[in-house]
C-alpha positions in Angstrom: -20.4 -11.9 6.9 -23.8 -10.5 6.2 -25.2 -7.9 3.7 -24.3 -5.0 6.1 -20.8 -6.0 6.6 -20.3 -6.3 2.8 -21.8 -2.8 2.4 -19.5 -1.5 5.1 -16.4 -3.0 3.2 -17.7 -1.6 -0.1 -18.2 1.9 1.3 -14.9 1.9 3.1 -13.0 0.5 0.1 -14.3 3.6 -1.8 -13.7 6.2 0.9 -11.9 4.9 4.1 -11.7 8.4 5.6 -15.5 8.8 6.0 -16.9 9.2 9.6 -18.7 6.4 11.3 -21.9 8.6 11.3 -21.5 8.9 7.4 -20.7 5.3 7.1 -23.7 4.3 9.3 -26.0 6.4 7.4 -25.0 4.8 4.1 -25.4 1.3 5.4 -28.6 1.8 7.6 -27.0 1.7 11.1 -26.3 4.4 13.8 -22.9 5.4 14.5 -22.1 3.1 17.6 -23.2 -0.3 15.9 -21.4 0.9 12.7 -18.2 1.3 14.7 -18.6 -2.1 16.4 -19.0 -3.7 13.0 -16.0 -2.0 11.7 -14.0 -3.1 14.7 -15.1 -6.6 14.3 -14.3 -6.7 10.6 -10.8 -5.5 11.5 -10.5 -8.2 14.2 -11.6 -10.8 11.8 -9.0 -9.6 9.2 -11.5 -8.6 6.5 -10.2 -5.0 6.9 -6.5 -5.1 7.0 -5.9 -1.4 7.7 -6.4 2.1 6.4 -3.9 4.0 4.3 -3.5 6.6 1.7 -2.9 5.7 -2.0 0.2 7.8 -2.8 1.1 8.7 -6.5 4.6 7.3 -7.1 5.4 10.3 -9.4 4.6 12.7 -6.5 7.7 11.0 -4.8 9.9 11.2 -7.8 9.5 7.5 -8.6 8.9 7.5 -12.4 9.6 4.0 -13.3 7.7 1.0 -12.3 8.6 -2.6 -13.1 7.9 -6.2 -12.4 10.7 -8.6 -11.8 10.4 -12.2 -12.0 12.7 -14.0 -9.7 14.2 -17.6 -9.7 15.8 -18.7 -6.5 17.8 -21.7 -5.2 15.5 -24.2 -3.6 17.2 -23.7 -0.2 16.8 -20.0 0.0 13.1 -19.2 0.1 12.9 -18.2 3.8 16.0 -15.9 3.4 14.8 -14.3 0.2 11.3 -13.7 1.5 12.7 -12.0 4.8 15.0 -9.9 2.4 12.2 -9.0 0.1 10.1 -7.9 3.1 12.8 -5.7 4.4 13.8 -4.2 1.0 12.2 -0.7 0.7 12.2 -0.7 -3.1 10.1 -4.0 -3.2 6.5 -2.8 -3.0 4.9 -6.2 -3.6 6.3 -9.8 -3.6 4.3 -12.7 -4.6 5.2 -16.4 -4.8 4.3 -17.8 -8.4 3.7 -21.0 -10.3 5.4 -21.4 -13.6 8.9 -20.3 -14.7 9.6 -18.0 -11.8 9.5 -18.5 -8.0 8.4 -14.8 -7.3 7.1 -11.8 -8.8 8.1 -8.4 -7.5 6.8 -4.7 -8.0 9.5 -2.3 -7.9 9.6 1.4 -8.2 12.6 3.5 -9.2 13.5 7.2 -9.7 14.7 6.5 -13.3 15.8 3.8 -15.7 19.3 4.3 -14.4 18.2 4.1 -10.8 16.4 0.8 -11.7 19.5 -0.5 -13.5 21.6 0.1 -10.4 19.0 -1.6 -8.1 18.8 -4.7 -10.3 22.5 -5.1 -10.8 23.9 -4.1 -7.5 21.1 -4.7 -5.0 18.2 -7.0 -6.0 20.3 -9.6 -7.9 22.4 -10.0 -4.7 19.3 -10.9 -2.5 19.7 -14.4 -0.8 19.4 -17.3 -3.3 18.7 -15.2 -6.4 19.6 -17.3 -9.4 17.8 -15.4 -12.2 16.1 -12.0 -12.3 14.1 -10.9 -15.3 12.3 -7.6 -15.5 9.4 -6.0 -17.3 9.2 -2.1 -17.2 5.8 -0.6 -17.3 5.2 2.1 -19.7 1.9 3.4 -18.7 -0.6 2.4 -15.8 -4.1 1.8 -17.2 -5.6 0.6 -14.0 -4.0 0.5 -10.6 -6.8 -0.2 -8.0 -10.1 -1.9 -8.3 -12.9 -2.7 -5.8 -12.7 -6.1 -4.4 -16.2 -5.9 -2.9 -17.7 -5.2 -6.4 -15.9 -8.1 -7.9 -16.6 -10.5 -5.1 -20.4 -9.5 -5.2 -20.6 -10.1 -9.0 -22.7 -13.2 -9.6 -20.7 -14.2 -12.6 -17.0 -13.8 -11.1 -15.5 -13.4 -14.6 -18.3 -13.7 -17.2 -17.7 -10.5 -19.0 
């Protein structure tokens, strides 16, 4: 990946809807070579897709929480398949430490979240323990990966 590819990623990360002509102008290419590079970045997996960031509140999802899940040793595959299929689970990550998985979940209300946890998520395959943290306010929900990766310090603040 060269400097132009990184610039393409940076520009698309900030505005994935811009035209190839505008993108090419910003990175110093004409439209066709720019389109070819974007296609190649998609094929290589550097661009995983394009989507709109939707405000959960606009959909009536007022409560966000993170759930820490401990499961039985023999249930990882079944749990992961169920997590992928469950519409309330927005993200699922394996973890090291006290829990096996970290889930990000949205619900309409605290009552809805309670219902999800008690009657739905706690019954996913292999769940041994479910511990949740409710988010009160989102301070930062999206950041630029390209800016972070380009930083010479990678963590010196």
